[in-house]
C-alpha positions as CSV (number, residue, x, y, z in Angstrom):
1,M,-20.5,84.9,-11.0
2,E,-20.2,86.5,-14.7
3,K,-16.9,86.3,-15.7
4,K,-17.1,83.1,-14.5
5,Y,-20.2,81.8,-17.1
6,K,-18.2,84.6,-19.6
7,S,-15.0,82.4,-19.7
8,L,-16.9,79.1,-19.8
9,D,-19.0,80.3,-23.0
10,L,-16.1,81.3,-24.3
11,K,-14.7,77.6,-24.1
12,I,-18.0,76.5,-25.2
13,N,-17.1,78.6,-28.3
14,K,-14.0,77.6,-29.4
15,L,-14.6,74.1,-28.6
16,T,-17.8,74.5,-30.7
17,C,-16.1,75.7,-33.9
18,G,-14.1,72.2,-34.7
19,Q,-11.2,72.3,-36.4
20,N,-10.7,73.3,-40.1
21,K,-7.0,71.5,-40.8
22,N,-6.9,69.3,-43.1
23,L,-4.7,66.5,-42.1
24,E,-3.2,64.2,-45.3
25,N,-2.3,60.4,-44.2
26,K,1.3,60.0,-45.5
27,T,1.6,56.8,-43.8
28,Y,2.8,53.7,-45.6
29,F,2.9,50.7,-44.4
30,Y,6.1,48.2,-44.7
31,P,5.9,44.3,-45.1
32,R,6.9,42.6,-42.4
33,V,8.7,39.7,-43.9
34,I,11.7,40.7,-46.7
35,N,13.1,37.1,-48.2
36,K,16.7,37.9,-49.0
37,I,16.4,34.0,-49.5
38,D,16.5,32.2,-53.0
39,T,13.4,30.6,-50.9
40,K,9.7,30.9,-52.2
41,F,7.2,31.1,-49.1
42,S,3.6,29.9,-50.3
43,N,0.8,32.5,-49.6
44,D,-0.2,30.6,-46.8
45,E,3.5,30.7,-45.5
46,M,3.0,34.4,-46.3
47,T,0.4,34.3,-44.3
48,L,1.1,33.1,-41.2
49,L,5.3,35.0,-41.5
50,N,3.1,38.5,-42.1
51,K,0.4,37.8,-38.6
52,G,3.8,38.7,-36.3
53,L,6.2,37.6,-33.6
54,K,4.0,37.1,-31.4
55,Y,1.6,35.2,-33.9
56,N,0.4,31.2,-31.5
57,L,0.1,28.7,-33.1
58,I,-3.0,26.7,-31.6
59,Y,-2.5,22.9,-31.4
60,K,-4.8,20.1,-29.8
61,R,-3.0,18.9,-26.3
62,K,-2.8,15.0,-26.9
63,W,-4.0,13.8,-23.3
64,G,-1.1,12.1,-21.1
65,R,1.6,13.0,-23.1
66,A,3.4,16.8,-23.7
67,V,3.4,18.1,-27.1
68,A,5.9,20.4,-28.2
């Protein structure tokens, strides 16, 4: 039992020492939309496009007929 407690104490000591590595964040995020045509987008259009492909526009459904 003493051997088990010693191994547990070693594990606790290793965990409590913590990590002293200094990790630098070298990640650079590129813009999602790159305009390669002559058409200029407004700021509102660019924010909408930068929300991504899975962004869902909210629309009000008119009862009685389908709205596309």
